[in-house]
C-alpha positions in Angstrom: 0.0 0.0 0.0 1.5 3.3 -1.1 0.8 6.8 0.2 1.4 10.4 -0.7 3.4 12.7 1.6 4.7 16.2 2.1 8.4 16.0 3.2 9.5 18.9 5.4 13.1 19.3 6.7 16.5 20.8 6.4 19.2 18.2 6.9 20.7 15.3 4.9 18.4 13.0 6.9 15.4 14.6 5.1 16.8 13.6 1.7 17.8 10.1 2.9 14.2 9.5 4.2 12.9 10.9 0.9 15.0 8.4 -1.0 13.6 5.5 1.0 10.0 6.7 0.4 10.5 7.0 -3.4 12.3 3.6 -3.5 9.2 2.0 -1.9 6.8 3.5 -4.4 5.4 6.3 -2.3 4.7 9.8 -3.7 6.3 12.9 -2.4 3.9 15.7 -3.4 6.2 18.5 -2.3 9.4 19.2 -0.3 9.6 22.2 2.1 13.1 23.2 3.1 15.5 26.0 3.9 18.5 23.8 2.9 20.2 24.4 -0.5 21.3 20.7 -0.4 17.9 19.3 0.3 16.5 21.6 -2.4 19.1 20.4 -4.9 18.2 16.8 -4.0 14.5 17.3 -4.5 14.9 19.2 -7.8 17.2 16.4 -9.1 14.4 13.9 -8.3 11.9 16.1 -10.1 10.0 17.0 -6.9 8.2 20.2 -6.3 9.9 22.4 -3.7 8.3 25.1 -1.6 9.7 27.7 0.7 8.5 28.3 4.3 6.3 31.3 4.7 3.0 32.6 6.0 1.1 31.3 2.9 2.7 27.8 2.9 -0.5 25.8 3.5 -2.1 27.4 0.5 0.8 26.3 -1.7 0.7 22.7 -0.6 -1.4 19.9 -2.0 -3.5 17.6 0.1 -1.7 14.4 0.9 -2.1 11.3 3.1 0.8 12.1 5.5 3.0 15.0 6.4 6.6 13.9 7.3 8.6 16.4 9.2 12.2 15.0 9.2 15.0 17.0 10.8 12.8 20.1 10.8 13.1 22.6 13.7 10.6 25.0 12.2 7.2 25.0 14.0 4.4 24.2 11.5 1.0 25.8 11.8 -2.2 23.9 12.1 -3.1 24.9 8.6 0.0 23.2 7.2 -0.7 20.1 9.4 -4.2 20.0 8.1 -3.0 19.3 4.5 -2.4 15.7 5.6 -5.5 13.6 5.8 -4.1 10.7 7.9 -1.7 12.7 10.1 1.7 14.1 10.6 4.9 12.5 11.9 7.8 14.5 13.4 11.1 12.6 13.1 14.5 13.9 14.3 
């Protein structure tokens, strides 16, 4: 069973988890990051990349899961609500 996800984070662990997701057939609908390295990784994979900001939720698609990996930025309830099944915070 595959799922769609938003991947949010700013460290190499974010990209490593993204690689695992993709290798298992899951869909990453968008990546949110401050990190130039994570941005480069996502763009090389053909993934949509979004910047943090007050209108972030409006720019994100609806997905099954929000995965916050190595992310120290507090996410608003509007961003968390983009995930139908829930959000996981992983450091």
